C-alpha positions in Angstrom: 0.0 0.0 0.0 1.4 3.4 -1.1 1.8 6.0 1.8 -0.8 8.8 2.1 -0.1 12.0 0.1 1.6 10.0 -2.7 -0.6 11.8 -5.2 -1.0 15.0 -3.1 -2.1 17.9 -5.2 -2.4 16.0 -8.5 -5.5 16.1 -10.5 -6.9 12.8 -11.9 -9.7 12.4 -14.6 -11.3 8.9 -14.5 -13.7 8.0 -17.1 -16.4 5.5 -15.9 -15.5 6.7 -12.5 -18.9 6.3 -10.9 -19.0 2.6 -10.4 -16.9 -0.6 -10.2 -13.2 -0.5 -10.9 -13.3 3.3 -11.8 -14.8 4.1 -8.4 -12.4 1.9 -6.6 -9.5 3.8 -8.4 -11.1 7.1 -7.6 -11.2 6.1 -3.8 -7.6 5.0 -3.7 -6.4 8.2 -5.5 -8.5 10.3 -2.9 -6.8 8.3 -0.1 -3.4 9.4 -1.6 -4.5 13.1 -1.9 -5.4 13.5 -5.4 -8.1 15.9 -6.6 -10.8 13.9 -8.7 -12.8 14.4 -11.7 -15.4 11.6 -12.2 -16.8 11.2 -15.6 -19.7 9.0 -16.8 -22.4 8.7 -19.4 -24.8 8.0 -16.6 -25.3 11.1 -14.3 -27.1 8.9 -11.8 -23.8 7.3 -10.9 -21.8 10.4 -10.3 -23.2 12.2 -7.4 -23.6 9.1 -5.2 -20.1 8.3 -6.1 -18.7 11.8 -5.2 -20.7 11.8 -2.0 -19.3 8.4 -1.0 -15.8 9.6 -1.6 -16.2 12.8 0.4 -17.7 10.8 3.2 -14.8 8.4 3.4 -12.0 10.9 2.8 -12.6 14.2 4.6 -11.6 17.1 2.5 -11.7 15.2 -0.8 -12.1 17.4 -3.8 -14.3 15.7 -6.3 -15.8 17.2 -9.5 -18.4 15.3 -11.5 -18.9 15.6 -15.1 -21.6 13.8 -17.2 -20.2 13.2 -20.7 -19.8 10.7 -23.4 -16.2 9.7 -24.5 -17.4 9.0 -28.0 -18.0 12.7 -28.5 -14.8 14.7 -28.9 -16.4 18.1 -28.1 -17.6 16.7 -24.8 -14.0 15.3 -24.1 -12.6 18.7 -24.8 -15.1 20.2 -22.4 -14.2 17.8 -19.7 -10.5 18.8 -19.8 -11.3 22.5 -20.0 -13.6 22.4 -17.1 -11.0 20.3 -15.2 -8.4 23.1 -15.9 -11.0 25.8 -14.7 -11.7 24.0 -11.5 -8.4 22.5 -10.5 -5.7 24.1 -12.8 -4.1 21.0 -14.3 -4.6 17.7 -15.7 -2.0 15.3 -14.2 -3.5 11.9 -14.5 -6.1 10.5 -16.9 -7.5 7.0 -16.4 -9.3 5.6 -19.5 -11.7 3.3 -17.8 -14.9 3.8 -19.7 -15.9 0.6 -21.6 -18.8 -1.2 -23.3 -19.3 -4.8 -23.9 -21.8 -7.5 -24.4 -21.7 -11.1 -25.5 -22.5 -11.8 -29.1 -21.1 -14.2 -31.7 -19.3 -12.5 -34.6 -21.7 -13.7 -37.2 -24.7 -12.1 -35.2 -22.9 -8.8 -34.5 -24.6 -5.9 -36.3 -22.4 -2.9 -37.5 -24.3 -0.7 -35.0 -23.2 -3.3 -32.2 -19.8 -3.2 -33.4 -19.5 0.5 -33.6 -21.0 1.1 -30.1 -18.2 -0.8 -28.4 -15.4 0.3 -30.8 -16.4 3.9 -30.3 -16.3 3.8 -26.6 -13.2 1.7 -26.1 -10.9 2.6 -28.9 -12.1 5.9 -30.2 -13.0 7.3 -26.7 -9.6 6.3 -25.3 -7.9 8.2 -28.1 -10.1 11.2 -27.7 -9.5 11.5 -24.0 -5.8 10.7 -24.4 -5.3 13.4 -27.0 -7.3 16.0 -25.1 -5.5 15.4 -21.8 -2.2 14.9 -23.6 -2.2 18.3 -25.2 -2.7 19.9 -21.8 0.1 17.8 -20.2 2.4 18.8 -23.2 1.6 22.4 -23.0 2.1 22.5 -19.2 5.6 21.3 -19.5 5.1 19.1 -16.4 4.0 16.0 -18.3 1.7 13.4 -16.6 0.4 10.0 -16.7 -2.2 8.2 -18.7 -3.4 4.7 -17.6 -5.7 2.6 -19.9 -7.8 -0.3 -18.6 -7.8 -3.1 -21.1 -8.1 -6.9 -20.8 -6.0 -10.0 -21.5 -8.2 -11.0 -24.4 -6.8 -8.1 -26.2 -3.9 -10.4 -27.3 -5.5 -13.9 -26.8 -8.8 -13.1 -28.5 -12.1 -13.2 -27.1 -14.8 -15.5 -28.6 -18.2 -13.8 -28.2 -16.5 -10.4 -27.7 -14.8 -9.6 -31.0 -15.8 -6.0 -30.8 -14.3 -5.5 -27.3 -11.3 -7.6 -28.1 -10.3 -5.9 -31.1 -10.9 -2.5 -29.5 -8.9 -3.2 -26.6 -6.1 -4.7 -28.7 -6.0 -1.2 -30.4 -5.8 0.4 -27.0 -2.7 -1.8 -26.0 -1.1 -0.6 -29.3 -2.0 3.0 -28.6 -0.5 2.6 -25.1 2.8 1.5 -26.5 2.8 4.0 -29.3 2.0 7.1 -27.1 4.5 5.9 -24.5 7.2 6.3 -27.1 5.9 9.5 -28.8 5.2 11.4 -25.7 8.0 10.2 -23.5 10.0 13.4 -24.5 7.1 15.4 -23.0 7.5 13.6 -19.7 4.2 11.8 -20.2 4.1 8.1 -19.1 1.4 5.7 -20.8 0.6 2.3 -19.2 -2.1 -0.1 -19.0 -3.7 -2.6 -16.7 -5.3 -5.9 -18.1 -7.6 -7.2 -15.4 -8.8 -10.8 -15.5 -12.2 -11.7 -13.6 -12.8 -8.9 -11.1 -15.6 -8.9 -8.5 -17.8 -6.0 -9.6 -21.7 -5.7 -9.5 -21.8 -5.6 -13.3 -19.4 -8.6 -13.9 -21.0 -10.6 -11.1 -24.4 -10.1 -12.4 -23.7 -10.6 -16.0 -20.9 -13.1 -16.5 -20.8 -15.6 -13.4 -24.0 -15.0 -11.5 -25.2 -18.7 -11.7 -23.0 -20.8 -9.1 -22.1 -23.3 -11.9 -20.7 -20.3 -14.1 -18.7 -19.1 -11.1 -17.4 -22.6 -10.4 -16.4 -23.1 -14.1 -14.6 -19.7 -14.3 -12.6 -20.3 -11.2 -11.2 -23.5 -12.6 -9.6 -21.3 -15.3 -7.7 -19.2 -12.6 -4.7 -20.7 -11.2 -4.8 -18.5 -8.2 -8.2 -19.9 -7.5 -10.0 -16.8 -6.8 -11.6 -13.6 -8.4 -9.8 -10.3 -8.2 -11.1 -7.3 -6.3 -11.5 -3.7 -7.5 -9.3 -2.6 -4.7 -6.3 -4.6 -6.1 -6.6 -3.0 -9.5 -7.0 0.4 -7.8 -3.8 -0.1 -5.8 -1.8 -1.2 -8.8 -3.1 1.7 -10.8 -2.0 4.1 -8.1 1.5 2.7 -8.3 1.6 3.0 -12.0 0.8 6.7 -12.0 3.0 7.5 -9.1 6.6 8.6 -9.0 7.5 5.2 -7.7 6.8 3.9 -11.3 8.6 6.8 -13.0 10.8 4.4 -15.2 7.8 2.4 -16.4 6.0 3.3 -19.6 4.4 1.4 -22.5 3.7 -1.6 -20.1 0.5 -3.6 -19.9 0.3 -5.1 -16.4 -1.7 -8.3 -16.4 -3.8 -9.0 -13.2 -5.6 -12.2 -13.7 -4.3 -14.8 -11.2 -2.5 -16.5 -14.0 -5.6 -17.1 -16.0 -4.3 -16.4 -19.6 -1.1 -18.2 -18.9 -3.0 -21.3 -17.8 -4.4 -21.7 -21.4 -1.4 -23.7 -22.6 -1.3 -27.1 -24.2 -2.3 -28.9 -21.0 -4.0 -26.2 -18.9 -4.0 -26.0 -15.2 -6.0 -29.1 -14.7 -3.0 -31.2 -15.6 -1.2 -29.9 -12.6 -3.9 -30.4 -10.1 -5.9 -27.2 -10.8 
């Protein structure tokens, strides 16, 4: 656990920050002293999240901003309002995502575009807008993208999301090189199964589905949003100043266990 005040005075924008992993990241950053901007398409998520953060962390400064990462003008307005309120943009967490299960042959162009526009285009729009401010300030900053391990393994039933997140991994590495001279670091976290209300309700709600899923995780359990949040805080902190272009896998060994024999051959 990082010491308090590690992110003191820094301003962090978190897209999809009202629930799940995004909210857990916001809570950890608040504990570490960051000023927060929570963005979400659903305004109903934002004020309850902000209230929760202020209640848990006395003096926490939290700005909420309803917006859609698919619309560049709204992204630009998000950064502009952040600068007006807090004076800088030091950290951007691209956490907003969209996904649903659908075989490729049944996926409509609208379904494809809905996910790709959020995950891939939205990540670029936000990174570009925040990156321009980081470059102009001369102080640099940190961008963290939340992806998934199926970005490099493929994801049957989620071709839209897998392709979009693969693009984000490539974007992470490309921007890390292009913007290193501006003191901007760009990294990613690739979570495996994480216990959130959305995932638990959609992906492994039935007990048999949970049991089957756990058999694929060598670590033998589901991850927690707090674990993702703590890792994200490290990656955007000065403790990780020599890390850029990295995609940190946090899946309990799940994707590594898909080899020729699988984990069952070793007692899993």
